[in-house]
PASEBA-1860 file (N, C-alpha, C; in nm, 3 decimals):
! residues 202
1> EKLPNNYN> -0.848/3.140/-3.717/-0.812/3.191/-3.850/-0.865/3.331/-3.874 ~ -0.976/3.366/-3.815/-1.040/3.494/-3.843/-1.018/3.598/-3.734 ~ -0.965/3.554/-3.616/-0.942/3.649/-3.507/-0.814/3.727/-3.529 ~ -0.804/3.847/-3.470/-0.679/3.925/-3.480/-0.561/3.852/-3.415 ~ -0.441/3.899/-3.443/-0.319/3.833/-3.394/-0.302/3.841/-3.243 ~ -0.366/3.937/-3.177/-0.346/3.953/-3.033/-0.436/3.859/-2.951 ~ -0.511/3.771/-3.017/-0.593/3.672/-2.946/-0.511/3.544/-2.925 ~ -0.541/3.476/-2.814/-0.469/3.354/-2.781/-0.567/3.249/-2.731
9> TAYSGLTR> -0.524/3.124/-2.723/-0.608/3.016/-2.672/-0.554/2.967/-2.539 ~ -0.641/2.923/-2.453/-0.600/2.873/-2.321/-0.694/2.761/-2.280 ~ -0.639/2.665/-2.204/-0.719/2.555/-2.152/-0.790/2.598/-2.024 ~ -0.896/2.529/-1.991/-0.969/2.558/-1.867/-1.018/2.427/-1.806 ~ -1.057/2.433/-1.681/-1.114/2.317/-1.614/-1.015/2.203/-1.598 ~ -1.065/2.081/-1.619/-0.984/1.960/-1.599/-0.867/1.953/-1.696 ~ -0.889/1.997/-1.821/-0.782/1.995/-1.920/-0.667/2.085/-1.876 ~ -0.699/2.201/-1.821/-0.596/2.294/-1.772/-0.515/2.232/-1.659
17> EEVNAGNQ> -0.585/2.164/-1.567/-0.515/2.099/-1.456/-0.423/1.989/-1.506 ~ -0.469/1.913/-1.607/-0.388/1.805/-1.661/-0.265/1.858/-1.732 ~ -0.281/1.967/-1.807/-0.167/2.025/-1.879/-0.065/2.082/-1.781 ~ -0.113/2.147/-1.676/-0.023/2.209/-1.578/0.044/2.106/-1.487 ~ -0.012/1.985/-1.483/0.044/1.882/-1.395/0.185/1.841/-1.436 ~ 0.211/1.841/-1.568/0.345/1.807/-1.616/0.381/1.664/-1.582 ~ 0.498/1.645/-1.519/0.547/1.512/-1.485/0.522/1.476/-1.339 ~ 0.420/1.537/-1.280/0.392/1.508/-1.139/0.353/1.362/-1.119
25> TTMIFILC> 0.284/1.304/-1.216/0.242/1.164/-1.201/0.362/1.071/-1.192 ~ 0.464/1.097/-1.272/0.586/1.016/-1.266/0.651/1.026/-1.129 ~ 0.656/1.148/-1.076/0.715/1.167/-0.943/0.634/1.096/-0.835 ~ 0.501/1.104/-0.845/0.415/1.036/-0.748/0.434/0.886/-0.757 ~ 0.444/0.834/-0.878/0.464/0.690/-0.899/0.594/0.645/-0.834 ~ 0.700/0.720/-0.853/0.830/0.685/-0.794/0.824/0.692/-0.642 ~ 0.758/0.796/-0.588/0.746/0.809/-0.443/0.667/0.693/-0.383 ~ 0.562/0.649/-0.453/0.485/0.534/-0.406/0.573/0.410/-0.396
33> LVFVYFLL> 0.656/0.387/-0.500/0.745/0.272/-0.498/0.846/0.281/-0.384 ~ 0.898/0.402/-0.360/0.996/0.421/-0.253/0.933/0.393/-0.117 ~ 0.812/0.445/-0.095/0.745/0.422/0.034/0.713/0.274/0.054 ~ 0.667/0.208/-0.052/0.639/0.064/-0.042/0.766/-0.012/-0.009 ~ 0.876/0.025/-0.073/1.004/-0.044/-0.048/1.048/-0.028/0.098 ~ 1.042/0.094/0.151/1.089/0.116/0.288/0.996/0.051/0.390 ~ 0.867/0.052/0.365/0.775/-0.014/0.457/0.798/-0.165/0.459 ~ 0.819/-0.223/0.342/0.846/-0.367/0.336/0.982/-0.400/0.395
41> SAQYESYL> 1.079/-0.311/0.378/1.211/-0.334/0.439/1.200/-0.341/0.590 ~ 1.117/-0.254/0.647/1.097/-0.257/0.792/1.022/-0.382/0.835 ~ 0.924/-0.424/0.754/0.845/-0.542/0.789/0.927/-0.670/0.780 ~ 1.006/-0.684/0.671/1.084/-0.806/0.650/1.221/-0.800/0.716 ~ 1.259/-0.682/0.768/1.392/-0.661/0.827/1.501/-0.699/0.728 ~ 1.481/-0.657/0.603/1.574/-0.689/0.495/1.562/-0.583/0.387 ~ 1.676/-0.553/0.323/1.674/-0.461/0.209/1.664/-0.535/0.076 ~ 1.673/-0.667/0.078/1.668/-0.745/-0.045/1.531/-0.806/-0.071
49> LPLSVILS> 1.467/-0.861/0.032/1.339/-0.928/0.012/1.229/-0.837/-0.045 ~ 1.223/-0.707/-0.009/1.120/-0.622/-0.070/1.132/-0.611/-0.222 ~ 1.250/-0.639/-0.276/1.267/-0.632/-0.421/1.187/-0.741/-0.492 ~ 1.158/-0.852/-0.422/1.074/-0.956/-0.482/0.931/-0.908/-0.500 ~ 0.890/-0.810/-0.421/0.758/-0.748/-0.438/0.764/-0.637/-0.543 ~ 0.865/-0.550/-0.531/0.876/-0.434/-0.620/0.895/-0.477/-0.765 ~ 0.978/-0.578/-0.788/1.009/-0.619/-0.925/0.897/-0.699/-0.991 ~ 0.793/-0.732/-0.915/0.677/-0.798/-0.976/0.577/-0.696/-1.032
57> LPLGVFGA> 0.591/-0.569/-0.994/0.497/-0.466/-1.038/0.504/-0.433/-1.187 ~ 0.622/-0.437/-1.251/0.625/-0.407/-1.395/0.535/-0.496/-1.480 ~ 0.504/-0.616/-1.433/0.413/-0.703/-1.507/0.276/-0.637/-1.521 ~ 0.227/-0.580/-1.412/0.098/-0.513/-1.416/0.102/-0.386/-1.498 ~ 0.212/-0.312/-1.489/0.225/-0.190/-1.570/0.224/-0.223/-1.718 ~ 0.295/-0.331/-1.755/0.292/-0.376/-1.894/0.150/-0.414/-1.935 ~ 0.079/-0.485/-1.849/-0.058/-0.524/-1.880/-0.150/-0.405/-1.898 ~ -0.130/-0.300/-1.817/-0.212/-0.180/-1.828/-0.188/-0.109/-1.961
65> YFSIKILG> -0.060/-0.091/-1.997/-0.028/-0.025/-2.125/-0.076/-0.110/-2.243 ~ -0.061/-0.240/-2.232/-0.103/-0.328/-2.341/-0.254/-0.321/-2.362 ~ -0.331/-0.316/-2.252/-0.476/-0.316/-2.263/-0.528/-0.186/-2.325 ~ -0.470/-0.070/-2.286/-0.521/0.054/-2.346/-0.475/0.068/-2.491 ~ -0.361/0.006/-2.524/-0.313/0.011/-2.662/-0.406/-0.072/-2.751 ~ -0.447/-0.188/-2.701/-0.536/-0.276/-2.778/-0.671/-0.208/-2.804 ~ -0.722/-0.137/-2.703/-0.854/-0.075/-2.715/-0.848/0.067/-2.770 ~ -0.729/0.114/-2.806/-0.716/0.245/-2.870/-0.737/0.362/-2.777
73> LQNNIYFQ> -0.711/0.345/-2.647/-0.726/0.455/-2.551/-0.594/0.528/-2.534 ~ -0.601/0.646/-2.471/-0.483/0.729/-2.456/-0.426/0.721/-2.315 ~ -0.299/0.758/-2.305/-0.231/0.766/-2.175/-0.264/0.902/-2.113 ~ -0.382/0.911/-2.053/-0.426/1.037/-1.994/-0.416/1.031/-1.842 ~ -0.467/1.135/-1.776/-0.455/1.146/-1.631/-0.532/1.034/-1.561 ~ -0.641/0.987/-1.621/-0.718/0.879/-1.561/-0.639/0.748/-1.563 ~ -0.574/0.723/-1.675/-0.491/0.602/-1.684/-0.376/0.608/-1.585 ~ -0.318/0.725/-1.565/-0.208/0.739/-1.471/-0.254/0.714/-1.328
81> IALIMLIG> -0.377/0.753/-1.297/-0.433/0.722/-1.166/-0.447/0.571/-1.149 ~ -0.489/0.504/-1.257/-0.502/0.358/-1.253/-0.366/0.292/-1.227 ~ -0.259/0.347/-1.285/-0.125/0.291/-1.262/-0.087/0.301/-1.115 ~ -0.114/0.414/-1.053/-0.081/0.431/-0.911/-0.164/0.335/-0.826 ~ -0.290/0.317/-0.863/-0.376/0.223/-0.791/-0.324/0.080/-0.804 ~ -0.266/0.048/-0.920/-0.215/-0.087/-0.943/-0.101/-0.122/-0.848 ~ -0.025/-0.022/-0.803/0.085/-0.051/-0.710/0.031/-0.122/-0.587 ~ -0.075/-0.069/-0.530/-0.132/-0.131/-0.411/-0.195/-0.267/-0.439
89> LLAKNAIL> -0.266/-0.277/-0.551/-0.336/-0.402/-0.583/-0.239/-0.516/-0.610 ~ -0.135/-0.488/-0.690/-0.039/-0.593/-0.724/0.059/-0.621/-0.611 ~ 0.098/-0.516/-0.538/0.188/-0.537/-0.424/0.121/-0.623/-0.319 ~ -0.009/-0.607/-0.303/-0.084/-0.688/-0.207/-0.072/-0.836/-0.240 ~ -0.086/-0.871/-0.368/-0.073/-1.011/-0.408/0.067/-1.065/-0.380 ~ 0.168/-0.985/-0.414/0.306/-1.029/-0.391/0.336/-1.042/-0.242 ~ 0.285/-0.949/-0.162/0.309/-0.953/-0.017/0.250/-1.079/0.044 ~ 0.131/-1.118/-0.004/0.068/-1.240/0.048/0.157/-1.362/0.028
97> IVEFAIQR> 0.213/-1.375/-0.093/0.297/-1.492/-0.124/0.429/-1.485/-0.048 ~ 0.495/-1.370/-0.051/0.627/-1.357/0.011/0.618/-1.373/0.162 ~ 0.516/-1.314/0.224/0.502/-1.324/0.369/0.483/-1.469/0.412 ~ 0.399/-1.542/0.340/0.377/-1.683/0.374/0.502/-1.765/0.350 ~ 0.575/-1.735/0.241/0.699/-1.808/0.213/0.803/-1.783/0.321 ~ 0.811/-1.660/0.371/0.906/-1.628/0.479/0.873/-1.709/0.604 ~ 0.743/-1.719/0.637/0.703/-1.797/0.754/0.741/-1.944/0.738 ~ 0.718/-1.999/0.618/0.753/-2.139/0.595/0.904/-2.160/0.600
105> RKRGESIV> 0.980/-2.063/0.551/1.126/-2.074/0.556/1.174/-2.075/0.700 ~ 1.113/-1.995/0.787/1.152/-1.990/0.927/1.117/-2.119/0.999 ~ 1.025/-2.194/0.943/0.989/-2.323/1.003/1.082/-2.435/0.959 ~ 1.178/-2.403/0.872/1.278/-2.502/0.835/1.267/-2.557/0.694 ~ 1.169/-2.513/0.618/1.157/-2.561/0.480/1.267/-2.500/0.394 ~ 1.299/-2.568/0.285/1.396/-2.511/0.192/1.337/-2.389/0.123 ~ 1.423/-2.309/0.062/1.376/-2.186/-0.002/1.277/-2.217/-0.114 ~ 1.308/-2.317/-0.194/1.219/-2.352/-0.306/1.086/-2.405/-0.255
113> DAAIDGAK> 1.089/-2.494/-0.155/0.964/-2.548/-0.100/0.880/-2.439/-0.036 ~ 0.946/-2.346/0.033/0.874/-2.236/0.096/0.805/-2.148/-0.008 ~ 0.874/-2.122/-0.119/0.815/-2.040/-0.225/0.697/-2.110/-0.289 ~ 0.711/-2.239/-0.317/0.602/-2.315/-0.379/0.482/-2.324/-0.285 ~ 0.508/-2.352/-0.158/0.398/-2.361/-0.061/0.328/-2.226/-0.044 ~ 0.406/-2.117/-0.046/0.346/-1.984/-0.036/0.255/-1.954/-0.153 ~ 0.299/-1.990/-0.273/0.217/-1.966/-0.392/0.092/-2.053/-0.390 ~ 0.105/-2.178/-0.347/-0.011/-2.267/-0.341/-0.113/-2.220/-0.238
121> ARLRPILM> -0.064/-2.184/-0.120/-0.154/-2.146/-0.011/-0.228/-2.016/-0.039 ~ -0.165/-1.925/-0.110/-0.225/-1.793/-0.135/-0.288/-1.780/-0.273 ~ -0.285/-1.888/-0.352/-0.339/-1.879/-0.489/-0.488/-1.847/-0.489 ~ -0.565/-1.919/-0.409/-0.710/-1.897/-0.410/-0.750/-1.759/-0.358 ~ -0.695/-1.712/-0.245/-0.730/-1.575/-0.203/-0.691/-1.468/-0.306 ~ -0.576/-1.485/-0.369/-0.532/-1.387/-0.469/-0.626/-1.386/-0.588 ~ -0.661/-1.503/-0.639/-0.750/-1.509/-0.755/-0.889/-1.457/-0.720 ~ -0.940/-1.491/-0.602/-1.074/-1.447/-0.563/-1.082/-1.296/-0.552
129> TSFAFILG> -0.987/-1.235/-0.483/-0.991/-1.089/-0.464/-0.964/-1.015/-0.595 ~ -0.870/-1.067/-0.675/-0.835/-1.000/-0.800/-0.950/-1.004/-0.900 ~ -1.010/-1.121/-0.919/-1.118/-1.132/-1.017/-1.245/-1.063/-0.968 ~ -1.266/-1.059/-0.837/-1.380/-0.982/-0.785/-1.361/-0.833/-0.814 ~ -1.239/-0.785/-0.797/-1.211/-0.644/-0.827/-1.224/-0.616/-0.976 ~ -1.179/-0.710/-1.059/-1.189/-0.693/-1.204/-1.336/-0.686/-1.246 ~ -1.419/-0.775/-1.193/-1.562/-0.772/-1.226/-1.628/-0.642/-1.178 ~ -1.582/-0.592/-1.064/-1.636/-0.465/-1.014/-1.601/-0.346/-1.101
137> LMPLVLAN> -1.490/-0.356/-1.176/-1.449/-0.247/-1.264/-1.509/-0.255/-1.404 ~ -1.577/-0.364/-1.436/-1.630/-0.379/-1.571/-1.727/-0.269/-1.612 ~ -1.812/-0.216/-1.522/-1.895/-0.102/-1.564/-1.814/0.018/-1.613 ~ -1.695/0.040/-1.557/-1.610/0.149/-1.606/-1.553/0.115/-1.743 ~ -1.514/-0.010/-1.763/-1.457/-0.050/-1.891/-1.560/-0.037/-2.003 ~ -1.686/-0.066/-1.973/-1.793/-0.064/-2.072/-1.876/0.064/-2.068 ~ -1.821/0.169/-2.006/-1.898/0.292/-1.986/-1.932/0.360/-2.119 ~ -2.048/0.427/-2.120/-2.093/0.507/-2.235/-2.144/0.642/-2.184
145> GVGAIGNR> -2.160/0.734/-2.276/-2.216/0.864/-2.240/-2.111/0.964/-2.196 ~ -2.155/1.062/-2.115/-2.068/1.170/-2.072/-1.956/1.115/-1.982 ~ -1.834/1.154/-2.011/-1.720/1.110/-1.930/-1.679/0.966/-1.954 ~ -1.726/0.908/-2.063/-1.699/0.766/-2.088/-1.550/0.739/-2.111 ~ -1.481/0.831/-2.179/-1.339/0.809/-2.209/-1.257/0.802/-2.080 ~ -1.285/0.892/-1.986/-1.215/0.888/-1.859/-1.242/0.761/-1.781 ~ -1.371/0.721/-1.779/-1.407/0.597/-1.709/-1.342/0.475/-1.774 ~ -1.343/0.472/-1.906/-1.281/0.360/-1.976/-1.131/0.355/-1.953
153> SIGTGAVG> -1.067/0.470/-1.949/-0.922/0.474/-1.931/-0.882/0.418/-1.796 ~ -0.947/0.464/-1.691/-0.910/0.417/-1.557/-0.953/0.272/-1.536 ~ -1.069/0.234/-1.592/-1.116/0.097/-1.576/-1.034/-0.002/-1.656 ~ -1.006/0.033/-1.783/-0.930/-0.058/-1.869/-0.787/-0.073/-1.820 ~ -0.724/0.037/-1.778/-0.588/0.029/-1.727/-0.578/-0.059/-1.603 ~ -0.675/-0.042/-1.511/-0.672/-0.121/-1.388/-0.703/-0.268/-1.415 ~ -0.803/-0.294/-1.501/-0.841/-0.432/-1.530/-0.728/-0.505/-1.604 ~ -0.674/-0.443/-1.710/-0.566/-0.507/-1.786/-0.443/-0.530/-1.702
161> GLLIGTIL> -0.405/-0.430/-1.624/-0.286/-0.446/-1.539/-0.305/-0.550/-1.432 ~ -0.423/-0.552/-1.369/-0.447/-0.648/-1.262/-0.460/-0.790/-1.316 ~ -0.524/-0.805/-1.432/-0.541/-0.938/-1.490/-0.408/-1.000/-1.529 ~ -0.330/-0.927/-1.607/-0.201/-0.981/-1.651/-0.103/-0.991/-1.535 ~ -0.102/-0.890/-1.447/-0.013/-0.893/-1.332/-0.043/-1.008/-1.237 ~ -0.171/-1.042/-1.221/-0.208/-1.152/-1.132/-0.171/-1.287/-1.193 ~ -0.205/-1.306/-1.320/-0.179/-1.436/-1.385/-0.029/-1.464/-1.393 ~ 0.049/-1.365/-1.438/0.193/-1.385/-1.449/0.261/-1.380/-1.312
169> GVFVIPIL> 0.208/-1.298/-1.222/0.270/-1.281/-1.092/0.272/-1.407/-1.009 ~ 0.170/-1.492/-1.023/0.165/-1.616/-0.946/0.286/-1.704/-0.977 ~ 0.339/-1.692/-1.098/0.457/-1.772/-1.136/0.587/-1.696/-1.112 ~ 0.585/-1.563/-1.131/0.708/-1.484/-1.123/0.746/-1.452/-0.979 ~ 0.648/-1.423/-0.895/0.677/-1.382/-0.756/0.753/-1.491/-0.679 ~ 0.714/-1.619/-0.685/0.794/-1.721/-0.615/0.938/-1.729/-0.666 ~ 0.958/-1.709/-0.796/1.094/-1.711/-0.851/1.175/-1.595/-0.795 ~ 1.112/-1.477/-0.790/1.181/-1.360/-0.733/1.213/-1.383/-0.585
177> YILFQWLQ> 1.119/-1.444/-0.512/1.145/-1.472/-0.371/1.263/-1.567/-0.355 ~ 1.268/-1.673/-0.436/1.379/-1.769/-0.429/1.512/-1.697/-0.451 ~ 1.517/-1.609/-0.551/1.640/-1.538/-0.583/1.684/-1.448/-0.469 ~ 1.593/-1.365/-0.419/1.633/-1.267/-0.318/1.647/-1.327/-0.180 ~ 1.574/-1.434/-0.150/1.595/-1.503/-0.023/1.732/-1.570/-0.023 ~ 1.771/-1.626/-0.137/1.904/-1.687/-0.148/2.014/-1.582/-0.130 ~ 1.995/-1.466/-0.194/2.093/-1.358/-0.177/2.096/-1.309/-0.033 ~ 1.979/-1.298/0.030/1.972/-1.253/0.168/2.048/-1.347/0.261
185> EKVSGEPK> 2.034/-1.477/0.239/2.101/-1.573/0.325/2.250/-1.581/0.295 ~ 2.290/-1.546/0.173/2.432/-1.536/0.142/2.496/-1.421/0.219 ~ 2.418/-1.315/0.239/2.470/-1.196/0.307/2.466/-1.212/0.459 ~ 2.350/-1.252/0.510/2.332/-1.254/0.656/2.319/-1.393/0.716 ~ 2.330/-1.497/0.636/2.319/-1.633/0.688/2.176/-1.681/0.695 ~ 2.158/-1.808/0.724/2.024/-1.865/0.731/1.947/-1.808/0.850 ~ 1.813/-1.799/0.837/1.733/-1.747/0.949/1.728/-1.847/1.064 ~ 1.695/-1.798/1.182/1.677/-1.886/1.296/1.545/-1.961/1.279
193> FIVESTEE> 1.556/-2.092/1.269/1.436/-2.172/1.244/1.352/-2.182/1.372 ~ 1.221/-2.176/1.354/1.127/-2.185/1.465/1.080/-2.330/1.477 ~ 1.101/-2.387/1.594/1.058/-2.525/1.618/0.921/-2.519/1.684 ~ 0.820/-2.575/1.616/0.685/-2.575/1.671/0.669/-2.691/1.767 ~ 0.612/-2.659/1.881/0.590/-2.763/1.981/0.462/-2.839/1.948 ~ 0.465/-2.968/1.966/0.348/-3.053/1.943/0.312/-3.128/2.071 ~ 0.196/-3.192/2.067/0.153/-3.264/2.186/0.248/-3.379/2.218 ~ 0.311/-3.438/2.111/0.401/-3.550/2.134/0.530/-3.507/2.203
201> NK> 0.572/-3.378/2.178/0.695/-3.330/2.237/0.677/-3.288/2.383 ~ 0.552/-3.269/2.422/0.529/-3.219/2.560/0.538/-3.335/2.658
END
């Protein structure tokens, strides 16, 4: 108010980097999803089955946005980093279930039974790793002092997204697998079933 008209304001440091970043986070997020999709397509030898993993990720994104909204935090650069981190954390859970379901399907189980068995077999490892990670992030969620807002943003986003994504994902991922495995078999036919040899057959 008191400076002459030829003076201007400018950001510096971390704030300057965040302002200049623009929509780079959105582009990075999309690229992460694309790379995950192509890697899973190569692993599953299918363009449809990876969608059962990719389409489970919005649950975690919703959980992340919901958690920061409840706690009154902002959508800043730290929260956006948490979103990118969630891709790996939530995709890992989905990959565990889908991979096991694919193995069971190749052994001759029905699509529904394979999905249910995959969810049952991987439930404990998913819950153990997810809740251990959530407890490890609690110091960030409860941070105080210098840089507390940044710590809370990344911690709250990751914890909320992982918690809701894990709880809902255990039910949604098998349904997505059933849908896309059914579509896959409509396109390319049933997989070649693997007959396991036993001592009685020898």
